[in-house]
C-alpha positions in Angstrom: -10.2 36.5 99.0 -12.9 35.7 101.6 -15.2 33.6 99.5 -17.8 33.2 102.3 -18.4 37.0 102.6 -18.1 37.5 98.8 -20.7 34.7 98.2 -23.1 36.2 100.7 -22.8 39.6 99.0 -23.2 38.1 95.5 -26.3 36.3 96.5 -27.8 39.4 98.2 -27.0 41.8 95.4 -28.4 39.5 92.7 -31.1 37.8 94.7 -29.7 34.5 93.6 -27.8 33.5 90.5 -30.4 32.5 88.0 -33.0 34.2 85.7 -35.3 33.0 83.0 -34.6 34.4 79.5 -36.9 34.0 76.5 -35.5 32.3 73.5 -38.0 34.0 71.2 -38.9 37.7 70.7 -42.0 39.2 72.3 -42.1 42.6 70.7 -45.4 42.6 68.9 -48.9 41.4 68.9 -47.9 38.7 66.3 -45.1 37.6 68.5 -47.5 37.2 71.5 -50.1 35.3 69.4 -47.4 32.9 68.1 -45.6 32.2 71.3 -48.8 32.1 73.3 -52.5 32.0 72.5 -53.9 31.2 70.0 -50.9 29.8 68.2 -49.6 27.7 71.1 -52.6 25.4 70.8 -51.0 23.8 67.7 -47.9 22.3 69.5 -50.1 21.3 72.4 -52.3 19.3 70.0 -49.2 17.9 68.2 -48.0 16.5 71.6 -51.4 15.2 72.5 -51.6 13.3 69.3 -48.0 12.0 69.5 -46.3 12.3 72.9 -42.8 11.9 71.2 -43.4 15.4 69.8 -42.7 16.7 73.3 -39.0 16.5 72.4 -39.7 18.4 69.2 -41.8 21.3 70.5 -40.7 21.8 74.1 -37.4 22.3 76.1 -37.7 18.7 77.5 -34.8 17.5 75.4 -32.4 20.0 77.0 -33.8 20.4 80.5 -32.7 18.7 83.7 -34.3 18.9 87.2 -31.8 19.3 90.0 -33.7 17.7 92.9 -32.8 17.8 96.6 -34.4 17.5 100.0 -31.4 19.2 101.6 -30.7 16.2 103.8 -27.0 15.8 103.0 -25.6 19.0 101.7 -21.8 18.9 101.3 -20.1 20.2 104.4 -23.4 21.4 105.9 -25.3 18.2 106.6 -29.1 18.1 106.9 -30.1 21.8 106.4 -33.4 21.1 104.6 -34.8 22.0 101.2 -35.1 25.7 101.6 -31.6 26.3 102.9 -30.3 24.1 100.0 -31.6 26.4 97.3 -28.3 28.3 96.8 -26.5 25.0 96.3 -29.0 23.6 93.8 -29.2 26.9 92.0 -25.4 26.8 91.8 -25.5 23.3 90.4 -28.0 24.5 87.8 -25.7 27.3 86.5 -22.8 24.8 86.4 -24.9 22.6 84.1 -25.5 25.6 81.8 -22.0 27.1 81.9 -20.1 23.9 81.5 -22.4 21.7 79.4 -24.9 24.0 77.8 -27.7 22.1 79.6 -30.6 24.1 81.1 -31.3 23.0 84.6 -33.9 24.0 87.3 -33.4 23.7 91.1 -36.3 21.7 92.7 -35.8 21.9 96.5 -38.4 19.8 98.4 -39.9 20.5 101.7 -40.0 16.8 102.6 -37.5 14.1 103.4 -40.0 11.2 103.1 -38.8 8.7 100.5 -42.2 7.8 99.1 -43.3 11.5 98.8 -40.1 12.4 97.0 -40.5 9.6 94.5 -44.2 10.6 94.0 -43.3 14.3 93.4 -40.4 13.7 91.0 -42.4 11.1 89.0 -45.1 13.7 88.5 -43.0 16.6 87.5 -40.9 14.5 85.1 -42.9 15.4 81.9 -41.0 18.7 81.8 -37.6 17.2 82.0 -35.2 15.1 79.9 -33.3 14.0 82.9 -33.3 14.1 86.7 -30.2 14.9 88.7 -30.6 13.9 92.4 -28.5 15.9 94.7 -27.5 16.0 98.4 -30.0 13.3 99.5 -28.7 11.2 102.4 -27.9 7.5 102.3 -29.4 5.0 102.3 -32.6 6.7 101.1 -30.8 8.0 98.0 -30.3 4.4 96.8 -33.9 3.6 97.0 -35.1 6.9 95.5 -32.8 6.6 92.5 -33.6 3.0 91.9 -37.3 3.4 92.1 -37.4 6.6 90.0 -35.3 4.9 87.3 -37.8 2.0 87.2 -40.7 4.4 86.9 -39.3 6.9 84.4 -38.0 6.6 80.8 -35.5 9.4 81.3 -32.1 9.3 83.0 -32.2 9.5 86.8 -28.7 10.2 88.1 -27.6 10.7 91.7 -24.5 12.8 91.2 -23.1 12.5 94.7 -22.8 8.7 93.9 -22.0 8.4 90.3 -20.5 11.7 89.3 -18.0 11.3 92.2 -17.3 7.7 91.1 -16.6 8.7 87.5 -14.2 11.4 88.4 -12.4 9.2 90.9 -12.2 6.5 88.3 -10.7 8.8 85.7 -8.1 10.0 88.3 -7.2 6.4 89.2 -6.9 5.4 85.6 -4.3 8.2 85.0 -2.5 7.9 88.3 -1.7 4.2 87.8 -1.0 4.8 84.1 1.6 7.2 85.3 3.0 4.7 87.8 2.9 1.8 85.3 0.6 -0.4 87.4 -2.4 -2.2 85.9 -5.7 -1.5 87.7 -6.2 -5.2 88.2 -3.1 -5.3 90.5 -4.2 -2.2 92.5 -5.2 -2.8 96.1 -7.5 -0.1 97.4 -9.0 1.2 100.6 -12.0 3.4 100.6 -12.8 5.4 103.7 -16.5 6.2 103.7 -19.3 3.8 103.1 -22.1 6.2 102.2 -23.4 7.1 98.8 -20.1 8.2 97.2 -18.0 5.4 98.8 -20.5 2.7 97.6 -20.6 4.0 94.0 -16.8 4.4 93.9 -16.4 0.8 95.0 -18.7 -0.6 92.4 -17.2 1.4 89.6 -13.6 0.6 90.5 -14.6 -3.1 90.5 -16.2 -2.6 87.0 -12.9 -1.0 85.9 -11.0 -4.2 86.9 -9.9 -3.7 90.5 -10.1 -6.9 92.5 -9.0 -6.1 96.0 -10.9 -3.3 97.8 -11.5 -2.8 101.5 -14.2 -0.3 102.6 -14.2 1.4 106.0 -17.0 3.1 107.8 -16.8 4.9 111.2 -16.3 1.6 113.0 -13.4 0.4 110.7 -13.1 -2.2 108.0 -16.5 -3.6 106.8 -15.8 -7.3 107.5 -17.5 -10.6 108.1 -17.0 -10.4 111.9 -19.3 -7.3 112.0 -22.1 -9.0 109.9 -24.8 -8.9 112.6 -24.4 -5.1 113.0 -24.3 -4.1 109.4 -27.1 -2.5 107.4 -28.5 -4.2 104.3 -26.5 -1.8 102.0 -23.2 -2.5 103.8 -23.9 -6.3 103.7 -24.2 -5.9 99.9 -21.0 -3.9 99.9 -19.2 -6.6 101.9 -20.3 -9.2 99.4 -18.3 -7.3 96.8 -15.2 -6.4 98.9 -12.7 -7.4 101.5 -12.0 -10.9 100.1 -8.9 -11.1 102.2 -10.9 -10.6 105.5 -9.1 -7.5 106.7 -10.3 -6.5 110.2 -9.7 -3.5 112.4 -9.5 0.3 111.9 -8.3 2.4 109.0 -4.7 1.8 109.9 -5.1 -1.9 109.5 -7.2 -1.5 106.3 -4.7 0.9 104.7 -1.7 -1.3 105.4 -0.2 -2.7 102.2 -2.6 -0.8 99.9 -1.8 1.1 96.7 -4.7 3.5 96.7 -6.5 5.4 99.4 -9.8 7.1 98.6 -11.4 9.3 101.3 -15.0 10.4 101.1 -15.3 10.9 104.9 -14.0 13.4 107.4 -10.9 15.6 108.0 -7.6 14.4 109.4 -8.4 10.7 109.5 -5.4 9.5 107.5 -2.1 10.0 109.3 1.4 10.1 107.9 2.1 6.9 109.6 -0.8 5.2 107.8 0.6 6.5 104.4 4.0 5.1 105.3 2.3 1.7 106.0 0.9 1.6 102.5 2.7 0.1 99.5 5.6 2.0 97.9 4.5 5.1 95.9 0.8 5.1 97.1 -1.9 7.2 95.5 -3.9 9.3 97.9 -7.3 10.8 97.0 -8.4 12.7 100.1 -11.6 14.3 99.2 -13.3 15.4 102.4 -14.2 19.1 102.2 -13.3 21.7 103.2 -10.4 19.9 104.9 -9.2 16.6 103.5 -8.4 13.4 105.3 -4.8 14.4 105.0 -3.2 17.5 103.7 -1.3 17.0 100.4 2.1 18.2 101.8 1.9 15.7 104.7 0.9 12.9 102.3 3.8 13.6 100.0 6.2 13.9 102.9 5.1 10.4 103.9 5.8 9.0 100.5 2.7 9.5 98.4 3.4 9.5 94.6 0.2 11.2 93.6 -2.2 13.2 95.7 -5.7 14.5 94.8 -8.3 16.4 96.8 -11.7 17.9 96.3 -10.2 21.5 96.6 -9.4 23.9 93.8 -6.4 25.4 95.6 -4.4 22.1 95.2 -3.4 20.2 92.1 -5.6 17.3 90.9 -9.0 18.6 92.0 -11.4 15.7 91.9 -14.5 17.6 91.2 -17.9 16.4 89.9 -18.2 19.5 87.6 -15.8 17.6 85.3 -18.5 15.0 84.5 -22.1 15.8 85.3 -22.6 18.5 82.6 -21.1 16.3 79.9 -22.9 13.1 81.1 -26.3 14.8 80.8 -25.3 16.6 77.6 -24.5 13.3 76.0 -27.5 11.5 77.5 -29.9 14.1 76.3 -28.3 14.2 72.9 -28.8 10.4 72.6 -32.2 10.6 74.2 -31.0 8.0 76.6 -33.5 6.3 79.0 -30.9 5.8 81.7 -27.3 6.3 82.6 -25.8 2.8 82.4 -22.6 1.4 83.8 -21.1 1.3 80.4 -21.9 5.0 79.9 -20.2 5.9 83.2 -17.1 3.8 82.3 -17.0 5.5 78.9 -17.2 8.9 80.7 -14.3 8.0 83.0 -12.0 6.9 80.2 -13.0 10.0 78.1 -12.2 12.3 81.0 -8.9 10.6 81.6 -8.0 10.8 77.9 -8.4 14.6 78.0 -4.9 14.6 79.7 -2.6 13.8 76.8 0.3 11.4 77.4 2.9 14.1 77.2 1.0 16.2 79.8 0.5 13.4 82.4 2.5 13.9 85.6 2.0 13.6 89.3 0.6 17.1 89.6 -1.7 16.7 86.6 -3.6 13.5 86.4 -7.0 15.1 85.7 -8.0 18.2 83.8 -9.1 21.4 85.4 -12.7 22.4 85.6 -12.3 25.0 82.9 -10.6 22.8 80.4 -12.6 23.5 77.2 -12.5 19.9 75.9 -13.9 18.2 78.9 -17.7 18.5 78.5 -17.8 17.5 74.8 -15.3 14.6 75.3 -17.5 13.2 78.1 -20.7 13.9 76.2 -19.6 12.2 73.0 -18.4 9.1 74.9 -21.7 8.8 76.8 -23.9 9.3 73.8 -21.8 6.7 71.8 -22.0 4.2 74.7 -25.8 4.5 74.7 -26.0 4.1 70.9 -23.7 1.1 70.9 -25.8 -0.6 73.5 -28.9 -0.1 71.3 -27.4 -1.4 68.1 
């Protein structure tokens, strides 16, 4: 099937993928007077008198804004807010289809950090959560941090944390299968942007101790300190304790885990052979991974995952963001904490039962019916536990 032509036709025939449907009838004069004026004045006054009533009388408690400036759209780059609408609309229907969460695409005609923060802060009254999407690094770090400080609802940059949660779940199961404790796993992460940074921090939180991160110039190491950005300096403070220098080949040597959030064809068979015995390869560049699964396996990889649906072990954010927001909204959480993300990762990993776990199945498929509720329950419980 030619998905590109089919998608173009689908969008043209339907003029997009979303519509607004009323949850209440509007068939009579009484219906109109109850849903709108004069009756609607009563919930308005109830919210004015007690702002907490906004969760009781409006969709805020089940509504998420999918916010993007179109500056880092997967596989397309900086295409701007307007061109990003089909992606954000698609994200919104994934929220609804997989998690039962209503979501609205908010595509901005600005890439100014301060303006984005100002806009999102001022539209927040409608929403119970903010999902930031496809905003380029390093601006995405500042935008997320500042908005979470300003708002009392979860602000979640899915390109960072959704990716990190799914990768973590895949790593948990891959090394469970191989019988190797995470604390003994040596990892190399190729890609030091939003996803690579979040993955690094989450793997450290899971107990990994030895991680080397590479950018386009190679291993992020102390000898490059003067040329590193502030974000990469902070990353270096957490990683590369053994002082690895050089390119990806040097960084991958003797490693157990490769995680690629970078570009196609960067990992060679020779590099895989230079890793430790039975390495785990998560090559997630799209549409073409850092190494094709058949090549990785031929070079000795024990477990291979990609971002694609046409190979086993698809490491896809759709496995977590609907459930994370479903759980956060149910708990009326004020943020998505590190403990909530870790709980989500273990819950996702546990969806794969011990008797199902194998090299070709370390992570459930996107349509597994238990995923969203398992993640949601774990996230909600983690928030409640932290508040008790």
